[in-house]
PyMOL CGO cylinders between C-alpha atoms (Angstrom):
from pymol import cmd
from pymol.cgo import CYLINDER

trace = [
    CYLINDER, -137.44, -85.54, -44.32, -134.33, -86.60, -46.12, 0.3, 1, 1, 1, 1, 1, 1,
    CYLINDER, -134.33, -86.60, -46.12, -134.54, -87.90, -49.48, 0.3, 1, 1, 1, 1, 1, 1,
    CYLINDER, -134.54, -87.90, -49.48, -132.17, -90.32, -50.92, 0.3, 1, 1, 1, 1, 1, 1,
    CYLINDER, -132.17, -90.32, -50.92, -130.81, -88.04, -53.75, 0.3, 1, 1, 1, 1, 1, 1,
    CYLINDER, -130.81, -88.04, -53.75, -127.14, -88.36, -54.85, 0.3, 1, 1, 1, 1, 1, 1,
    CYLINDER, -127.14, -88.36, -54.85, -125.35, -84.98, -54.35, 0.3, 1, 1, 1, 1, 1, 1,
    CYLINDER, -125.35, -84.98, -54.35, -122.37, -84.44, -56.60, 0.3, 1, 1, 1, 1, 1, 1,
    CYLINDER, -122.37, -84.44, -56.60, -120.03, -81.63, -55.20, 0.3, 1, 1, 1, 1, 1, 1,
    CYLINDER, -120.03, -81.63, -55.20, -117.07, -80.28, -56.94, 0.3, 1, 1, 1, 1, 1, 1,
    CYLINDER, -117.07, -80.28, -56.94, -114.83, -79.45, -54.11, 0.3, 1, 1, 1, 1, 1, 1,
    CYLINDER, -114.83, -79.45, -54.11, -112.02, -77.94, -56.27, 0.3, 1, 1, 1, 1, 1, 1,
    CYLINDER, -112.02, -77.94, -56.27, -114.51, -75.29, -57.53, 0.3, 1, 1, 1, 1, 1, 1,
    CYLINDER, -114.51, -75.29, -57.53, -115.52, -74.46, -54.12, 0.3, 1, 1, 1, 1, 1, 1,
    CYLINDER, -115.52, -74.46, -54.12, -111.74, -74.19, -52.95, 0.3, 1, 1, 1, 1, 1, 1,
    CYLINDER, -111.74, -74.19, -52.95, -111.02, -71.96, -55.90, 0.3, 1, 1, 1, 1, 1, 1,
    CYLINDER, -111.02, -71.96, -55.90, -113.99, -69.61, -55.16, 0.3, 1, 1, 1, 1, 1, 1,
    CYLINDER, -113.99, -69.61, -55.16, -113.01, -69.33, -51.39, 0.3, 1, 1, 1, 1, 1, 1,
    CYLINDER, -113.01, -69.33, -51.39, -109.32, -68.66, -52.32, 0.3, 1, 1, 1, 1, 1, 1,
    CYLINDER, -109.32, -68.66, -52.32, -110.34, -65.98, -54.82, 0.3, 1, 1, 1, 1, 1, 1,
    CYLINDER, -110.34, -65.98, -54.82, -112.55, -64.24, -52.23, 0.3, 1, 1, 1, 1, 1, 1,
    CYLINDER, -112.55, -64.24, -52.23, -109.80, -64.29, -49.72, 0.3, 1, 1, 1, 1, 1, 1,
    CYLINDER, -109.80, -64.29, -49.72, -107.48, -62.73, -52.28, 0.3, 1, 1, 1, 1, 1, 1,
    CYLINDER, -107.48, -62.73, -52.28, -109.97, -60.08, -52.94, 0.3, 1, 1, 1, 1, 1, 1,
    CYLINDER, -109.97, -60.08, -52.94, -110.51, -59.20, -49.28, 0.3, 1, 1, 1, 1, 1, 1,
    CYLINDER, -110.51, -59.20, -49.28, -106.77, -59.07, -48.64, 0.3, 1, 1, 1, 1, 1, 1,
    CYLINDER, -106.77, -59.07, -48.64, -106.39, -56.71, -51.77, 0.3, 1, 1, 1, 1, 1, 1,
    CYLINDER, -106.39, -56.71, -51.77, -109.16, -54.29, -50.61, 0.3, 1, 1, 1, 1, 1, 1,
    CYLINDER, -109.16, -54.29, -50.61, -107.82, -54.27, -46.99, 0.3, 1, 1, 1, 1, 1, 1,
    CYLINDER, -107.82, -54.27, -46.99, -104.28, -53.58, -48.24, 0.3, 1, 1, 1, 1, 1, 1,
    CYLINDER, -104.28, -53.58, -48.24, -105.47, -50.65, -50.26, 0.3, 1, 1, 1, 1, 1, 1,
    CYLINDER, -105.47, -50.65, -50.26, -106.57, -48.84, -46.97, 0.3, 1, 1, 1, 1, 1, 1,
    CYLINDER, -106.57, -48.84, -46.97, -103.02, -49.24, -45.48, 0.3, 1, 1, 1, 1, 1, 1,
    CYLINDER, -103.02, -49.24, -45.48, -100.15, -46.85, -46.04, 0.3, 1, 1, 1, 1, 1, 1,
    CYLINDER, -100.15, -46.85, -46.04, -96.96, -48.35, -47.08, 0.3, 1, 1, 1, 1, 1, 1,
    CYLINDER, -96.96, -48.35, -47.08, -94.34, -48.08, -44.49, 0.3, 1, 1, 1, 1, 1, 1,
    CYLINDER, -94.34, -48.08, -44.49, -91.05, -49.82, -43.83, 0.3, 1, 1, 1, 1, 1, 1,
    CYLINDER, -91.05, -49.82, -43.83, -90.12, -50.66, -40.32, 0.3, 1, 1, 1, 1, 1, 1,
    CYLINDER, -90.12, -50.66, -40.32, -86.47, -50.73, -39.24, 0.3, 1, 1, 1, 1, 1, 1,
    CYLINDER, -86.47, -50.73, -39.24, -84.78, -51.71, -36.03, 0.3, 1, 1, 1, 1, 1, 1,
    CYLINDER, -84.78, -51.71, -36.03, -84.41, -49.20, -33.26, 0.3, 1, 1, 1, 1, 1, 1,
    CYLINDER, -84.41, -49.20, -33.26, -87.57, -47.39, -34.53, 0.3, 1, 1, 1, 1, 1, 1,
    CYLINDER, -87.57, -47.39, -34.53, -90.18, -46.57, -31.93, 0.3, 1, 1, 1, 1, 1, 1,
    CYLINDER, -90.18, -46.57, -31.93, -93.75, -47.98, -32.32, 0.3, 1, 1, 1, 1, 1, 1,
    CYLINDER, -93.75, -47.98, -32.32, -96.99, -47.78, -30.40, 0.3, 1, 1, 1, 1, 1, 1,
    CYLINDER, -96.99, -47.78, -30.40, -98.95, -51.03, -29.87, 0.3, 1, 1, 1, 1, 1, 1,
    CYLINDER, -98.95, -51.03, -29.87, -102.59, -50.90, -30.66, 0.3, 1, 1, 1, 1, 1, 1,
    CYLINDER, -102.59, -50.90, -30.66, -104.47, -52.70, -27.77, 0.3, 1, 1, 1, 1, 1, 1,
    CYLINDER, -104.47, -52.70, -27.77, -108.12, -51.67, -27.38, 0.3, 1, 1, 1, 1, 1, 1,
    CYLINDER, -108.12, -51.67, -27.38, -109.33, -52.61, -23.93, 0.3, 1, 1, 1, 1, 1, 1,
    CYLINDER, -109.33, -52.61, -23.93, -112.86, -51.87, -24.45, 0.3, 1, 1, 1, 1, 1, 1,
    CYLINDER, -112.86, -51.87, -24.45, -113.03, -49.09, -21.76, 0.3, 1, 1, 1, 1, 1, 1,
    CYLINDER, -113.03, -49.09, -21.76, -114.36, -45.86, -23.07, 0.3, 1, 1, 1, 1, 1, 1,
    CYLINDER, -114.36, -45.86, -23.07, -111.95, -43.33, -22.00, 0.3, 1, 1, 1, 1, 1, 1,
    CYLINDER, -111.95, -43.33, -22.00, -108.70, -45.46, -21.80, 0.3, 1, 1, 1, 1, 1, 1,
    CYLINDER, -108.70, -45.46, -21.80, -106.00, -45.01, -24.30, 0.3, 1, 1, 1, 1, 1, 1,
    CYLINDER, -106.00, -45.01, -24.30, -106.03, -47.45, -27.43, 0.3, 1, 1, 1, 1, 1, 1,
    CYLINDER, -106.03, -47.45, -27.43, -102.48, -47.74, -27.67, 0.3, 1, 1, 1, 1, 1, 1,
    CYLINDER, -102.48, -47.74, -27.67, -99.44, -48.46, -25.41, 0.3, 1, 1, 1, 1, 1, 1,
    CYLINDER, -99.44, -48.46, -25.41, -95.79, -47.54, -25.90, 0.3, 1, 1, 1, 1, 1, 1,
    CYLINDER, -95.79, -47.54, -25.90, -93.47, -46.18, -27.22, 0.3, 1, 1, 1, 1, 1, 1,
    CYLINDER, -93.47, -46.18, -27.22, -91.48, -49.35, -27.74, 0.3, 1, 1, 1, 1, 1, 1,
    CYLINDER, -91.48, -49.35, -27.74, -88.24, -50.04, -29.72, 0.3, 1, 1, 1, 1, 1, 1,
    CYLINDER, -88.24, -50.04, -29.72, -88.23, -52.59, -32.51, 0.3, 1, 1, 1, 1, 1, 1,
    CYLINDER, -88.23, -52.59, -32.51, -85.36, -55.10, -32.10, 0.3, 1, 1, 1, 1, 1, 1,
    CYLINDER, -85.36, -55.10, -32.10, -85.91, -57.11, -35.14, 0.3, 1, 1, 1, 1, 1, 1,
    CYLINDER, -85.91, -57.11, -35.14, -88.05, -57.05, -38.37, 0.3, 1, 1, 1, 1, 1, 1,
    CYLINDER, -88.05, -57.05, -38.37, -89.17, -60.39, -39.64, 0.3, 1, 1, 1, 1, 1, 1,
    CYLINDER, -89.17, -60.39, -39.64, -89.93, -61.07, -43.46, 0.3, 1, 1, 1, 1, 1, 1,
    CYLINDER, -89.93, -61.07, -43.46, -93.51, -62.41, -42.67, 0.3, 1, 1, 1, 1, 1, 1,
    CYLINDER, -93.51, -62.41, -42.67, -94.99, -59.12, -41.73, 0.3, 1, 1, 1, 1, 1, 1,
    CYLINDER, -94.99, -59.12, -41.73, -94.13, -59.26, -37.92, 0.3, 1, 1, 1, 1, 1, 1,
    CYLINDER, -94.13, -59.26, -37.92, -91.68, -57.39, -35.72, 0.3, 1, 1, 1, 1, 1, 1,
    CYLINDER, -91.68, -57.39, -35.72, -90.10, -58.01, -32.32, 0.3, 1, 1, 1, 1, 1, 1,
    CYLINDER, -90.10, -58.01, -32.32, -90.30, -55.18, -29.85, 0.3, 1, 1, 1, 1, 1, 1,
    CYLINDER, -90.30, -55.18, -29.85, -88.71, -54.89, -26.58, 0.3, 1, 1, 1, 1, 1, 1,
    CYLINDER, -88.71, -54.89, -26.58, -91.31, -54.35, -23.81, 0.3, 1, 1, 1, 1, 1, 1,
    CYLINDER, -91.31, -54.35, -23.81, -88.87, -54.27, -20.78, 0.3, 1, 1, 1, 1, 1, 1,
    CYLINDER, -88.87, -54.27, -20.78, -85.28, -55.13, -20.38, 0.3, 1, 1, 1, 1, 1, 1,
    CYLINDER, -85.28, -55.13, -20.38, -84.93, -58.66, -21.75, 0.3, 1, 1, 1, 1, 1, 1,
    CYLINDER, -84.93, -58.66, -21.75, -88.75, -59.05, -22.35, 0.3, 1, 1, 1, 1, 1, 1,
    CYLINDER, -88.75, -59.05, -22.35, -89.59, -59.21, -26.03, 0.3, 1, 1, 1, 1, 1, 1,
    CYLINDER, -89.59, -59.21, -26.03, -92.81, -59.69, -27.99, 0.3, 1, 1, 1, 1, 1, 1,
    CYLINDER, -92.81, -59.69, -27.99, -93.49, -60.53, -31.57, 0.3, 1, 1, 1, 1, 1, 1,
    CYLINDER, -93.49, -60.53, -31.57, -96.35, -58.68, -33.22, 0.3, 1, 1, 1, 1, 1, 1,
    CYLINDER, -96.35, -58.68, -33.22, -97.98, -58.29, -36.51, 0.3, 1, 1, 1, 1, 1, 1,
    CYLINDER, -97.98, -58.29, -36.51, -97.33, -54.80, -38.14, 0.3, 1, 1, 1, 1, 1, 1,
    CYLINDER, -97.33, -54.80, -38.14, -101.18, -54.37, -38.36, 0.3, 1, 1, 1, 1, 1, 1,
    CYLINDER, -101.18, -54.37, -38.36, -101.09, -54.00, -34.63, 0.3, 1, 1, 1, 1, 1, 1,
    CYLINDER, -101.09, -54.00, -34.63, -98.44, -51.29, -34.40, 0.3, 1, 1, 1, 1, 1, 1,
    CYLINDER, -98.44, -51.29, -34.40, -98.10, -47.73, -35.58, 0.3, 1, 1, 1, 1, 1, 1,
    CYLINDER, -98.10, -47.73, -35.58, -95.03, -45.75, -36.02, 0.3, 1, 1, 1, 1, 1, 1,
    CYLINDER, -95.03, -45.75, -36.02, -94.18, -43.29, -33.20, 0.3, 1, 1, 1, 1, 1, 1,
    CYLINDER, -94.18, -43.29, -33.20, -92.41, -40.01, -33.97, 0.3, 1, 1, 1, 1, 1, 1,
    CYLINDER, -92.41, -40.01, -33.97, -91.22, -37.97, -31.09, 0.3, 1, 1, 1, 1, 1, 1,
    CYLINDER, -91.22, -37.97, -31.09, -91.81, -34.18, -31.42, 0.3, 1, 1, 1, 1, 1, 1,
    CYLINDER, -91.81, -34.18, -31.42, -88.61, -32.24, -31.02, 0.3, 1, 1, 1, 1, 1, 1,
    CYLINDER, -88.61, -32.24, -31.02, -89.42, -28.63, -30.54, 0.3, 1, 1, 1, 1, 1, 1,
    CYLINDER, -89.42, -28.63, -30.54, -86.87, -25.80, -30.62, 0.3, 1, 1, 1, 1, 1, 1,
    CYLINDER, -86.87, -25.80, -30.62, -88.84, -24.34, -27.53, 0.3, 1, 1, 1, 1, 1, 1,
    CYLINDER, -88.84, -24.34, -27.53, -87.89, -27.27, -25.32, 0.3, 1, 1, 1, 1, 1, 1,
    CYLINDER, -87.89, -27.27, -25.32, -84.46, -25.75, -24.60, 0.3, 1, 1, 1, 1, 1, 1,
    CYLINDER, -84.46, -25.75, -24.60, -85.41, -22.30, -23.86, 0.3, 1, 1, 1, 1, 1, 1,
    CYLINDER, -85.41, -22.30, -23.86, -84.08, -20.82, -20.66, 0.3, 1, 1, 1, 1, 1, 1,
    CYLINDER, -84.08, -20.82, -20.66, -86.38, -20.82, -17.73, 0.3, 1, 1, 1, 1, 1, 1,
    CYLINDER, -86.38, -20.82, -17.73, -88.14, -17.61, -16.78, 0.3, 1, 1, 1, 1, 1, 1,
    CYLINDER, -88.14, -17.61, -16.78, -86.82, -15.92, -13.69, 0.3, 1, 1, 1, 1, 1, 1,
    CYLINDER, -86.82, -15.92, -13.69, -89.38, -16.11, -10.84, 0.3, 1, 1, 1, 1, 1, 1,
    CYLINDER, -89.38, -16.11, -10.84, -88.40, -12.75, -9.35, 0.3, 1, 1, 1, 1, 1, 1,
    CYLINDER, -88.40, -12.75, -9.35, -87.64, -9.78, -11.53, 0.3, 1, 1, 1, 1, 1, 1,
    CYLINDER, -87.64, -9.78, -11.53, -85.89, -6.70, -10.41, 0.3, 1, 1, 1, 1, 1, 1,
    CYLINDER, -85.89, -6.70, -10.41, -89.21, -4.84, -9.99, 0.3, 1, 1, 1, 1, 1, 1,
    CYLINDER, -89.21, -4.84, -9.99, -90.95, -7.58, -8.05, 0.3, 1, 1, 1, 1, 1, 1,
    CYLINDER, -90.95, -7.58, -8.05, -88.03, -7.91, -5.77, 0.3, 1, 1, 1, 1, 1, 1,
    CYLINDER, -88.03, -7.91, -5.77, -88.10, -4.06, -5.06, 0.3, 1, 1, 1, 1, 1, 1,
    CYLINDER, -88.10, -4.06, -5.06, -91.87, -3.96, -4.50, 0.3, 1, 1, 1, 1, 1, 1,
    CYLINDER, -91.87, -3.96, -4.50, -91.39, -7.08, -2.09, 0.3, 1, 1, 1, 1, 1, 1,
    CYLINDER, -91.39, -7.08, -2.09, -88.69, -5.33, -0.15, 0.3, 1, 1, 1, 1, 1, 1,
    CYLINDER, -88.69, -5.33, -0.15, -90.55, -2.00, -0.07, 0.3, 1, 1, 1, 1, 1, 1,
    CYLINDER, -90.55, -2.00, -0.07, -93.68, -3.71, 1.25, 0.3, 1, 1, 1, 1, 1, 1,
    CYLINDER, -93.68, -3.71, 1.25, -91.89, -5.59, 4.02, 0.3, 1, 1, 1, 1, 1, 1,
    CYLINDER, -91.89, -5.59, 4.02, -89.90, -2.49, 5.06, 0.3, 1, 1, 1, 1, 1, 1,
    CYLINDER, -89.90, -2.49, 5.06, -93.18, -0.60, 5.34, 0.3, 1, 1, 1, 1, 1, 1,
    CYLINDER, -93.18, -0.60, 5.34, -94.93, -3.36, 7.39, 0.3, 1, 1, 1, 1, 1, 1,
    CYLINDER, -94.93, -3.36, 7.39, -92.08, -3.57, 9.97, 0.3, 1, 1, 1, 1, 1, 1,
    CYLINDER, -92.08, -3.57, 9.97, -91.40, 0.12, 10.56, 0.3, 1, 1, 1, 1, 1, 1,
    CYLINDER, -91.40, 0.12, 10.56, -94.87, 1.56, 10.08, 0.3, 1, 1, 1, 1, 1, 1,
    CYLINDER, -94.87, 1.56, 10.08, -95.94, 3.59, 13.09, 0.3, 1, 1, 1, 1, 1, 1,
    CYLINDER, -95.94, 3.59, 13.09, -99.52, 4.25, 11.78, 0.3, 1, 1, 1, 1, 1, 1,
    CYLINDER, -99.52, 4.25, 11.78, -101.95, 1.39, 11.91, 0.3, 1, 1, 1, 1, 1, 1,
    CYLINDER, -101.95, 1.39, 11.91, -104.30, 3.23, 9.45, 0.3, 1, 1, 1, 1, 1, 1,
    CYLINDER, -104.30, 3.23, 9.45, -101.39, 3.55, 6.82, 0.3, 1, 1, 1, 1, 1, 1,
    CYLINDER, -101.39, 3.55, 6.82, -102.58, 1.99, 3.57, 0.3, 1, 1, 1, 1, 1, 1,
    CYLINDER, -102.58, 1.99, 3.57, -99.98, -0.41, 2.19, 0.3, 1, 1, 1, 1, 1, 1,
    CYLINDER, -99.98, -0.41, 2.19, -101.66, -0.74, -1.26, 0.3, 1, 1, 1, 1, 1, 1,
    CYLINDER, -101.66, -0.74, -1.26, -101.09, 3.03, -1.85, 0.3, 1, 1, 1, 1, 1, 1,
    CYLINDER, -101.09, 3.03, -1.85, -97.41, 2.72, -1.20, 0.3, 1, 1, 1, 1, 1, 1,
    CYLINDER, -97.41, 2.72, -1.20, -97.27, -0.39, -3.15, 0.3, 1, 1, 1, 1, 1, 1,
    CYLINDER, -97.27, -0.39, -3.15, -98.68, 1.40, -6.31, 0.3, 1, 1, 1, 1, 1, 1,
    CYLINDER, -98.68, 1.40, -6.31, -96.39, 4.26, -5.92, 0.3, 1, 1, 1, 1, 1, 1,
    CYLINDER, -96.39, 4.26, -5.92, -93.46, 2.06, -5.61, 0.3, 1, 1, 1, 1, 1, 1,
    CYLINDER, -93.46, 2.06, -5.61, -94.17, 0.30, -8.58, 0.3, 1, 1, 1, 1, 1, 1,
    CYLINDER, -94.17, 0.30, -8.58, -94.51, 3.53, -10.53, 0.3, 1, 1, 1, 1, 1, 1,
    CYLINDER, -94.51, 3.53, -10.53, -91.19, 4.57, -9.22, 0.3, 1, 1, 1, 1, 1, 1,
    CYLINDER, -91.19, 4.57, -9.22, -89.48, 1.39, -10.21, 0.3, 1, 1, 1, 1, 1, 1,
    CYLINDER, -89.48, 1.39, -10.21, -90.96, 1.41, -13.73, 0.3, 1, 1, 1, 1, 1, 1,
    CYLINDER, -90.96, 1.41, -13.73, -89.89, 5.07, -14.44, 0.3, 1, 1, 1, 1, 1, 1,
    CYLINDER, -89.89, 5.07, -14.44, -86.25, 4.59, -13.41, 0.3, 1, 1, 1, 1, 1, 1,
]
cmd.load_cgo(trace, "trace")
C-alpha cells in the first residue's frame, strides 16, 4: 500500500557520496597496480580470458604503435590492423635473450662414433662366421678408439 507521504531527497548529497565511493574504489584498485610507462615499439601481451580452462589467458606479443594520454595504447595486430586498448588489459612482454642461444651445434657423429660405425659395417659385410658376435667386436673397438 502506498501512502501519500511527501519525500524530500537531497540529490546533491547522494551524488557526492557516489562520487566519493568511486574515487575510493579507484584509489584502492590503483594501489595494486605497478607503475609502468609504455612507449612506442614496446612489445605487450593482451590479456584476453576466453573461459576455457587450459587455454592461454593472453595473446601476443604485439608492438605498441602509439601511446595516448587517457590510459590507452594502440597496438598493431597485423600489417595495417590496429586496435586501441586500455592499459589494464595489457602486460609488458620482455624477450629473454640468453647467451646460450648462439652456441655452436653439437656434432652428430664424433670421431669415435664414426670409427665404431665403420668397424661394425666392415665386420658385417666380410664376416665368414655366422655365429660371430658383433657386440664383442663392438666393445673391443670402442676400447681401442678410446685408448688411442
